[in-house]
Legacy VTK file of the C-alpha trace (Angstrom):
# vtk DataFile Version 3.0
C-alpha trace
ASCII
DATASET POLYDATA
POINTS 408 float
0.000 0.000 0.000
1.384 3.442 -0.954
2.134 5.612 2.057
-1.108 4.746 3.864
-0.476 7.375 6.517
-0.955 10.031 3.816
-4.666 9.328 4.355
-4.455 11.375 7.514
-8.112 12.461 7.371
-9.544 8.941 7.645
-11.417 7.912 10.781
-10.566 4.710 12.622
-13.634 3.047 11.108
-12.631 4.096 7.590
-9.098 2.810 8.115
-10.495 -0.502 9.365
-12.712 -0.847 6.271
-9.815 0.099 3.987
-7.526 -2.484 5.571
-10.207 -5.207 5.465
-10.910 -4.598 1.772
-7.186 -4.436 1.022
-6.701 -7.882 2.570
-9.576 -9.207 0.460
-8.020 -7.641 -2.637
-4.596 -9.084 -1.840
-5.593 -12.567 -0.699
-8.633 -13.253 -2.886
-8.936 -10.919 -5.878
-5.360 -10.648 -7.090
-4.433 -14.355 -7.216
-7.817 -15.416 -8.572
-7.819 -12.562 -11.099
-4.472 -13.718 -12.484
-5.717 -17.282 -12.853
-8.989 -16.209 -14.485
-7.000 -14.080 -16.925
-5.455 -17.225 -18.410
-8.834 -18.972 -18.967
-11.251 -18.732 -21.854
-14.302 -16.532 -21.373
-16.492 -19.644 -21.129
-14.245 -21.142 -18.451
-14.394 -17.929 -16.416
-18.169 -18.258 -15.960
-18.324 -22.054 -15.639
-20.067 -23.405 -12.494
-16.800 -24.422 -10.799
-14.959 -21.212 -11.653
-13.155 -19.215 -8.982
-15.151 -16.201 -10.153
-17.945 -17.420 -7.905
-15.564 -17.700 -4.945
-14.786 -13.988 -5.313
-18.466 -13.022 -5.267
-19.250 -15.379 -2.388
-16.390 -14.129 -0.230
-17.282 -10.523 -1.041
-20.837 -11.171 0.138
-19.461 -12.665 3.341
-17.635 -9.418 4.146
-20.990 -7.639 4.398
-19.927 -4.586 2.400
-22.201 -5.318 -0.564
-25.329 -4.813 1.567
-23.941 -1.494 2.823
-23.325 -0.264 -0.718
-26.836 -1.283 -1.761
-28.482 0.861 0.964
-27.280 4.455 0.620
-29.378 5.527 3.604
-27.488 3.306 6.042
-24.800 5.874 6.902
-24.438 9.671 6.468
-23.835 10.785 2.846
-20.312 12.179 3.304
-19.145 9.119 5.212
-20.656 6.845 2.560
-18.862 8.834 -0.136
-15.513 8.480 1.627
-16.078 4.773 2.206
-17.121 4.182 -1.405
-14.043 5.748 -2.993
-11.733 3.984 -0.509
-13.382 0.615 -1.202
-13.329 1.127 -4.982
-9.642 2.007 -4.937
-8.681 -1.089 -2.968
-10.776 -3.347 -5.220
-9.123 -1.834 -8.304
-5.748 -2.468 -6.691
-6.688 -6.145 -6.392
-8.054 -6.741 -9.905
-9.740 -4.172 -12.152
-12.005 -6.641 -13.956
-13.282 -8.218 -10.750
-13.743 -4.760 -9.227
-16.011 -3.757 -12.113
-17.915 -7.047 -11.821
-18.539 -6.472 -8.107
-19.635 -2.888 -8.707
-21.973 -3.725 -11.596
-23.400 -6.558 -9.537
-24.860 -4.063 -7.067
-26.649 -1.891 -9.628
-30.169 -3.411 -9.505
-30.283 -3.672 -5.709
-29.067 -0.091 -5.392
-31.744 1.112 -7.821
-34.370 -0.827 -5.855
-33.313 1.008 -2.701
-33.467 4.350 -4.493
-37.015 3.580 -5.686
-38.154 3.172 -2.049
-40.669 0.557 -3.243
-40.810 -2.288 -0.688
-41.719 -4.889 -3.316
-38.650 -4.012 -5.421
-36.346 -3.917 -2.404
-37.536 -7.448 -1.558
-37.317 -8.690 -5.175
-33.824 -7.305 -5.864
-31.831 -7.777 -2.638
-28.084 -7.253 -2.128
-26.183 -10.312 -3.314
-28.504 -10.931 -6.285
-25.886 -10.606 -8.991
-26.883 -7.803 -11.315
-25.823 -5.844 -14.355
-26.160 -2.317 -15.725
-27.765 -2.956 -19.121
-27.434 0.283 -21.073
-25.092 -0.112 -24.078
-26.638 -1.229 -27.393
-25.194 -2.703 -30.611
-26.049 0.342 -32.736
-25.880 2.929 -29.954
-22.739 3.020 -27.810
-21.908 6.635 -27.055
-25.256 7.593 -28.646
-26.996 6.395 -25.487
-26.022 9.622 -23.718
-27.823 11.570 -26.479
-31.226 10.036 -25.787
-31.839 12.634 -23.093
-32.324 15.201 -25.904
-35.761 15.844 -27.481
-34.663 15.206 -31.084
-32.665 12.056 -30.325
-35.162 9.505 -31.673
-35.404 11.342 -34.997
-31.702 12.044 -35.280
-30.270 8.722 -34.041
-32.915 6.265 -35.153
-34.735 3.513 -33.312
-32.993 2.070 -30.257
-32.161 -1.641 -30.155
-34.235 -2.256 -27.037
-37.810 -1.006 -26.534
-40.185 -1.464 -23.606
-43.780 -0.977 -24.790
-46.563 -0.400 -22.310
-49.351 -2.947 -22.678
-51.959 -2.827 -19.932
-50.325 -3.337 -16.538
-47.009 -4.435 -18.042
-44.062 -3.252 -20.064
-43.223 -5.748 -22.809
-39.523 -5.638 -23.638
-38.232 -6.480 -27.094
-34.687 -6.241 -28.435
-31.215 -6.565 -27.010
-28.310 -4.953 -25.246
-24.766 -5.099 -26.605
-21.964 -7.551 -25.903
-20.323 -5.100 -23.487
-22.833 -5.462 -20.652
-20.709 -6.182 -17.574
-21.935 -9.407 -15.926
-24.328 -9.778 -18.873
-23.722 -13.528 -19.387
-24.255 -14.383 -15.701
-26.437 -11.686 -14.113
-29.694 -12.651 -12.413
-31.101 -9.110 -12.510
-30.724 -6.017 -14.651
-31.087 -2.308 -14.215
-32.335 -1.944 -17.787
-31.870 1.492 -19.344
-34.244 1.313 -22.276
-36.424 3.335 -24.588
-40.081 3.491 -23.580
-43.178 3.381 -25.748
-45.967 4.591 -23.475
-48.358 5.736 -26.187
-48.209 2.895 -28.678
-46.762 5.065 -31.434
-43.141 4.008 -31.070
-40.396 4.891 -28.593
-40.571 8.471 -27.377
-38.547 8.498 -24.187
-36.024 6.648 -22.085
-36.427 5.102 -18.644
-35.097 2.476 -16.257
-36.757 -0.839 -15.441
-35.666 -3.451 -12.938
-35.832 -6.850 -14.650
-35.551 -10.331 -13.192
-33.435 -12.093 -15.800
-34.964 -15.481 -14.987
-38.186 -14.352 -16.693
-39.397 -16.120 -19.829
-38.008 -14.521 -22.967
-34.620 -13.497 -21.530
-31.543 -15.012 -23.171
-27.911 -14.417 -22.251
-25.288 -14.174 -24.984
-21.936 -15.917 -24.904
-19.212 -14.232 -22.858
-16.941 -12.036 -24.920
-13.281 -12.891 -25.551
-11.309 -9.677 -25.133
-7.904 -8.103 -24.614
-8.146 -7.007 -20.994
-10.247 -7.368 -17.849
-10.772 -10.999 -18.737
-11.988 -11.730 -15.207
-15.040 -9.542 -15.987
-17.740 -11.480 -17.895
-19.312 -9.313 -20.578
-21.950 -10.290 -23.122
-25.284 -9.591 -24.760
-28.707 -9.832 -23.160
-31.714 -10.524 -25.416
-35.356 -9.768 -24.636
-38.149 -11.553 -26.519
-41.604 -10.433 -25.316
-40.404 -10.131 -21.705
-43.266 -8.911 -19.488
-42.407 -6.695 -16.531
-44.977 -5.064 -14.196
-45.343 -1.289 -14.456
-44.236 -1.073 -10.816
-40.731 -2.105 -11.929
-40.235 1.259 -13.609
-37.819 3.115 -11.307
-37.009 6.094 -13.549
-39.777 7.357 -15.833
-39.159 9.214 -19.106
-39.914 12.604 -17.536
-37.253 11.999 -14.892
-34.707 10.323 -17.141
-32.446 13.353 -17.846
-31.851 13.794 -14.113
-31.676 10.030 -13.566
-29.124 9.660 -16.347
-26.973 12.380 -14.801
-27.090 10.683 -11.417
-26.246 7.302 -12.934
-23.355 8.613 -15.016
-22.069 10.554 -12.042
-22.029 7.432 -9.880
-20.543 5.224 -12.618
-17.762 7.647 -13.553
-16.860 8.319 -9.929
-16.661 4.574 -9.288
-14.459 4.070 -12.324
-12.252 6.892 -11.102
-11.724 5.092 -7.797
-11.157 1.651 -9.339
-8.513 2.852 -11.769
-6.646 4.873 -9.169
-6.256 1.473 -7.512
-5.264 -0.166 -10.784
-2.601 2.513 -11.320
-1.348 2.045 -7.766
-0.912 -1.666 -8.360
1.184 -1.084 -11.481
3.348 1.465 -9.700
3.971 -0.815 -6.733
4.935 -3.698 -9.028
7.457 -1.451 -10.792
8.823 -0.089 -7.517
9.355 -3.558 -6.077
10.973 -4.825 -9.273
13.267 -1.791 -9.518
14.585 -2.492 -6.022
15.406 -6.093 -6.939
16.567 -5.978 -10.553
20.319 -5.373 -10.886
21.847 -3.865 -14.028
25.091 -1.960 -14.317
26.200 -3.385 -10.988
23.380 -1.816 -8.952
19.587 -2.134 -8.467
17.969 -0.227 -11.313
16.157 2.042 -8.863
19.509 3.775 -8.432
19.557 4.813 -12.090
18.222 8.321 -12.689
16.007 7.312 -15.618
14.164 4.786 -13.433
13.886 7.224 -10.523
12.215 9.763 -12.806
9.768 7.177 -14.137
8.798 6.069 -10.653
8.278 9.593 -9.396
6.119 10.488 -12.401
3.969 7.433 -11.684
3.663 8.398 -8.026
2.803 12.013 -8.841
0.080 11.124 -11.337
-1.523 8.595 -8.994
-1.707 11.016 -6.075
-3.252 13.691 -8.321
-5.858 11.254 -9.671
-6.644 9.993 -6.173
-7.099 13.512 -4.784
-9.431 14.475 -7.628
-11.515 11.335 -7.208
-11.977 11.807 -3.472
-12.844 15.467 -3.901
-15.474 14.540 -6.513
-17.027 11.933 -4.212
-17.231 14.366 -1.308
-18.585 17.193 -3.476
-21.316 15.048 -4.946
-22.255 13.663 -1.547
-23.924 17.047 -0.975
-26.028 16.883 -4.145
-26.391 13.309 -5.313
-29.813 11.846 -4.472
-28.290 8.360 -4.301
-26.756 9.630 -1.087
-29.944 11.132 0.274
-29.266 14.760 -0.604
-32.005 17.352 -0.932
-34.304 17.017 -3.970
-33.739 19.451 -6.781
-29.957 19.445 -6.664
-27.896 17.965 -9.468
-24.501 16.305 -9.114
-21.364 17.654 -10.740
-21.302 15.227 -13.643
-18.464 17.039 -15.413
-16.351 16.594 -12.273
-17.137 12.875 -12.146
-16.205 12.488 -15.809
-12.989 14.431 -15.178
-12.163 11.898 -12.462
-12.896 8.886 -14.683
-10.887 10.290 -17.587
-7.995 11.292 -15.329
-7.862 7.992 -13.453
-8.135 5.743 -16.497
-5.551 7.742 -18.449
-3.292 7.617 -15.400
-3.780 3.858 -15.072
-2.803 3.340 -18.702
0.202 5.676 -18.587
1.468 4.216 -15.317
1.039 0.628 -16.536
2.901 1.491 -19.741
5.827 2.961 -17.813
5.743 0.126 -15.285
6.089 -2.409 -18.080
9.028 -0.377 -19.416
10.725 -0.622 -16.018
10.422 -4.410 -16.260
12.050 -4.372 -19.704
11.758 -7.644 -21.579
10.375 -9.358 -18.484
7.366 -7.047 -18.663
6.278 -8.719 -21.895
6.262 -12.164 -20.311
3.174 -13.813 -18.853
5.398 -14.757 -15.912
5.112 -11.199 -14.583
1.729 -9.591 -13.799
2.525 -6.145 -15.146
1.493 -7.032 -18.724
-1.984 -7.855 -17.398
-2.105 -4.442 -15.738
-1.460 -2.808 -19.104
-4.228 -4.784 -20.812
-6.709 -4.097 -18.013
-5.913 -0.391 -17.982
-6.177 -0.084 -21.765
-9.737 -1.373 -21.668
-10.732 1.381 -19.241
-10.171 4.113 -21.851
-13.173 2.706 -23.744
-15.181 1.143 -20.911
-18.360 2.936 -19.736
-17.884 5.478 -22.516
-14.733 6.320 -24.432
-12.517 9.072 -23.117
-13.354 11.245 -26.122
-17.150 10.874 -25.935
-17.261 11.413 -22.176
-14.988 14.445 -22.429
-17.233 16.069 -25.051
-20.316 15.243 -22.967
-18.721 16.885 -19.922
-17.554 19.889 -21.956
-21.195 20.758 -22.639
-21.650 21.242 -18.867
-18.832 23.715 -18.408
LINES 1 409
408 0 1 2 3 4 5 6 7 8 9 10 11 12 13 14 15 16 17 18 19 20 21 22 23 24 25 26 27 28 29 30 31 32 33 34 35 36 37 38 39 40 41 42 43 44 45 46 47 48 49 50 51 52 53 54 55 56 57 58 59 60 61 62 63 64 65 66 67 68 69 70 71 72 73 74 75 76 77 78 79 80 81 82 83 84 85 86 87 88 89 90 91 92 93 94 95 96 97 98 99 100 101 102 103 104 105 106 107 108 109 110 111 112 113 114 115 116 117 118 119 120 121 122 123 124 125 126 127 128 129 130 131 132 133 134 135 136 137 138 139 140 141 142 143 144 145 146 147 148 149 150 151 152 153 154 155 156 157 158 159 160 161 162 163 164 165 166 167 168 169 170 171 172 173 174 175 176 177 178 179 180 181 182 183 184 185 186 187 188 189 190 191 192 193 194 195 196 197 198 199 200 201 202 203 204 205 206 207 208 209 210 211 212 213 214 215 216 217 218 219 220 221 222 223 224 225 226 227 228 229 230 231 232 233 234 235 236 237 238 239 240 241 242 243 244 245 246 247 248 249 250 251 252 253 254 255 256 257 258 259 260 261 262 263 264 265 266 267 268 269 270 271 272 273 274 275 276 277 278 279 280 281 282 283 284 285 286 287 288 289 290 291 292 293 294 295 296 297 298 299 300 301 302 303 304 305 306 307 308 309 310 311 312 313 314 315 316 317 318 319 320 321 322 323 324 325 326 327 328 329 330 331 332 333 334 335 336 337 338 339 340 341 342 343 344 345 346 347 348 349 350 351 352 353 354 355 356 357 358 359 360 361 362 363 364 365 366 367 368 369 370 371 372 373 374 375 376 377 378 379 380 381 382 383 384 385 386 387 388 389 390 391 392 393 394 395 396 397 398 399 400 401 402 403 404 405 406 407
């Protein structure tokens, strides 16, 4: 852990949570993540896979239920806890960290709805997914908050049409849905057809993925974050009660802001941790590897690389924590006053900064390892692959940056 005493503002309880999650990341996530990385995507989600050990042991820690109920502790304390936890999970394994975070999405949305029947139907520990991305609409999804979007962008790939007391869902979500191949529940961000004349708005439905008509696609084979199962989800005449609508079309622009704020802030925390892991691997290796008759950490070129890594990580970490604390005052997920909006452009700045930092630090860390960095024997090459994925994940750096620029 990098200079843990630099976290001088943490309470004893926050330090205890940080240390507990760090042990979980070190003893469970990191070794299992490395082994899952060498398996096929199908093997990762197989019944006997160690992926399920990670989720089971995470449930046993009791933190998942805390994250799913934002009202359990004061907003600012929850914000501090959340960014600390996300950073430690990202330090352990970025792909597994994203899987754990996405898994909480439906239960968190059920809590936000304050509907007892949804809270009971989508409890913490019911593995979920955030089903938003579509085959023909990746970055376009953020545009569906605008009045002309359906004319300009065309029909979405997933439509929920109101029929009597139900929404009937038809279509699909793209292969990049995190936990898509294995999730039991979905927070489904979908177009809505409330008038029978075609989709005219967007909303969020909570969907039990064991319902008739739901099909999971095959898990995707990909470059990085191979411990994170991602795949399509198909909906063929899936009937969901109207009560499962947690964000209606009229509220969707605000709901989308809140969701993107939470998602980008979480990604910011996770990839600060990912960057930290790469830096620590390089630091340890530089102390051990001898060239020119001395450990390479004594060479000026290596010293400069290590300090640049350290500097970038601390800057990204400080921004992420500031964003979490700022939005704790305004974000309704944390019980703030109605009518306030979160600082989405700040959250995006944190995600972009942290993911770019993770990639740059992993690149330089691999360079410190030299030829050994290219070998599967050393974990730093996995760090580079995992970090590279983050520049596209949950919105590319370019699309998110332009979206945030409109808020300046």
